[in-house]
C-alpha positions, 0 to 999 in steps of 0.5 A: 792453509784454507778451508773449502767446502765439498758436497756429495752431488748425488746425495740429493742435491737439488736447485734449492738446496745447491742455491742455499748452500752456495750463497751461505758458503760464500757468505761464511768466507770459504774459500771454495765449494766443490762437488762430486759428479756422480749419477748415484750413490753405490748402493740404493736408494737413488737420491736427487742428483744435479748433473755436474756442469749444468749446476757449476755453470749456474755457480759460476754465473751466481757468485763472486769469489768462490773458488769451485770444480769437480772432485773429480769429473770421471773421464769415463762419462764424457768425451775429453774435447767436450769437457774441455769445451765446457771447463774453458767456458764455464771458467770464462763465465766465472772469471777464472775461478774453476779448478778442473778436477779429473779421475778415471771413474770408480763406481760400479753401479752407476757405470753399469746402470747408465751404460758407461764402460768402466774397465779394469783398473789398468785400461781404466787408467791408461784412459784417464792418461790419454784424456789428460793428454787431450785435455791439457794440450787443448787448454794449454795451447793453441796449436792443432791436437792430434792423438791417435790413442787407444781409447781417444782419436783427435785430429787437428782439434782446436780449442776457440775461442781460446780460455781467457785464462793463459792455460785455462783452468788448473788441472786437479788430480784426486787419489792416493795411488802411488803407482798410478795416480801421482805420475799423473799428478807430477806429469799433468795436475796443477793440484793434487787432492789427496783424499781420506788418508792418515797424517803419516801416509800424507807425508809419504805421498807428498815426498813421494810427489816431490820426487816425481816432480824433480823427474819430470823437471817441476819444482814442488811448488808447481803443485798444490796440495790439497786434502778431502776430509770427512767432517763430524762437527758438532757445536758441543760434546753431545752434538758431536756424539749425536753426528757420529751416531755411534761410529768408532771416533778413533778410527775415523780420525785415522782414516782422514776425518775432522771430528770434534768440537770447533777447538778439536777441529781447529787442532787437526787442521793445524796438524794438516797445515804443518805437513804442507797441506794448503786447501782442506776440502770439508765433505758436508753430507748434511745438505739441509743442515745449514745451522751447523754448517754456518756455526763450523764455518764462523768458528773455524774460517777465521782460523785459516784463511790464506 
């Protein structure tokens, strides 16, 4: 198992912050750097927010080793052929380091404020499936793609130049939904990213995904298992208490958060590795607290390097 950093790009991300973070995360040896794709947060105040694909293009050109990508990019924001074109180009620019995280969209406020149609849950997931079908077919093969869908229509669409990486960047689908999300993972994804759930539920969902993969003629190893977790790290107990700010420690742990000093976080990470998690994306919300991020990286990264 290895460790990566995930940030919320709508939480005040500016070019100086993004550039500092990227350089530090790479220097510390983290496996990857991922970010959300939102205009803004679910409630005011609005903060700075770098556009996702512009920021990833910079990252591709200014880092050497980091794997990266959106966690995740809503198909409600962009027509799928454009997403496929951008993803293939950014992956080529990086030398094959992009993972293309895709999702249905969920945040009501940004869709209302910026004029995007979120849809009800059923149609929303149907739209995601159409987008996944188009993007996967464009990335995986040179044959023209025609699809007369309910939400998207393409006719003899091709992706040129072809991705330098065979099949293009791998597709990641995030979420814990057993009825809608996991079947899409089993059909289209190369990586499943579970999000903020208990270890017990993770075991259950992992088992269900294995069954769905078998139904689709794929083995368990066909889909990488990753996990996005909140992290409340402190260099000592006093700093942990300060970071928690009075929030219930055990309740946060039950919800899939890492909490504590380096030794405590290492123990919690080891328990995730035991149930098959191959990468943990640690959600780092304090974009300017680089000293604490560095302390966490120097303590934990050497313990978890695949």
